[in-house]
C-alpha positions as CSV (number, residue, x, y, z in Angstrom):
1,M,138.0,-8.4,163.2
2,T,137.7,-12.3,162.7
3,V,137.7,-14.9,159.4
4,Q,134.1,-15.4,160.0
5,D,133.6,-11.9,160.3
6,L,134.7,-10.8,157.5
7,A,132.8,-13.2,155.8
8,D,130.2,-12.1,156.8
9,A,130.5,-8.4,155.7
10,L,131.8,-9.5,152.0
11,G,128.5,-12.4,152.1
12,V,131.2,-16.0,151.3
13,S,131.9,-18.6,154.1
14,R,134.6,-18.9,155.9
15,G,135.9,-20.9,153.4
16,S,136.3,-18.5,150.9
17,M,137.4,-16.3,152.6
18,G,140.0,-18.4,153.6
19,D,140.7,-19.4,150.4
20,Y,141.2,-15.1,149.7
21,L,143.6,-14.5,152.3
22,H,146.2,-17.8,151.5
23,G,145.3,-16.6,147.9
24,R,144.0,-19.9,146.7
25,K,141.1,-17.7,144.7
26,E,141.4,-14.4,143.6
27,P,137.7,-12.4,145.3
28,S,135.5,-10.3,142.4
29,I,136.2,-6.9,142.0
30,T,133.0,-6.2,144.4
31,R,134.1,-8.4,147.0
32,A,138.2,-6.9,146.8
33,L,136.8,-3.1,146.7
34,L,134.9,-3.8,150.2
35,L,137.7,-5.9,151.7
36,A,139.8,-3.1,151.3
37,E,137.6,-1.0,152.9
38,L,136.6,-3.4,155.8
39,L,140.2,-3.4,156.3
40,K,141.0,0.2,155.7
41,V,143.6,-0.3,152.9
42,D,143.6,0.6,149.1
43,V,142.9,-1.8,147.2
44,H,146.2,-1.8,145.5
45,Q,147.8,-2.6,148.6
46,V,146.5,-6.0,148.5
47,D,147.9,-8.8,146.1
48,W,144.7,-11.0,145.1
49,Q,146.9,-13.5,143.0
50,P,146.0,-16.5,143.3
51,K,149.1,-18.6,144.2
52,P,150.0,-21.4,140.9
53,Q,149.2,-24.6,142.3
54,N,153.3,-26.6,141.9
55,E,153.4,-24.1,144.6
56,R,151.4,-26.0,147.2
57,L,151.3,-29.6,145.7
58,V,153.4,-32.3,144.7
59,S,152.9,-35.1,143.3
60,K,153.8,-38.5,145.5
61,S,155.8,-40.4,142.4
62,A,157.4,-36.7,141.4
63,A,158.3,-36.7,145.3
64,S,159.3,-40.6,146.1
65,S,161.1,-41.8,142.5
66,P,164.3,-41.7,142.5
67,S,167.0,-39.2,140.2
């Protein structure tokens, strides 16, 4: 099953599906339950917690300023 297949089954864009899978967005309860059903897992087995922004982004000024 592809990301596009999952997105189509949930009625979301491929980009939104990618956001769910990479922890950038959290699906609604309804979509989380449907996705778990499609993947044949218990919804409690999946960690839907979005990753904190600071784990993904580093400002250029912070990265280049001397300590």
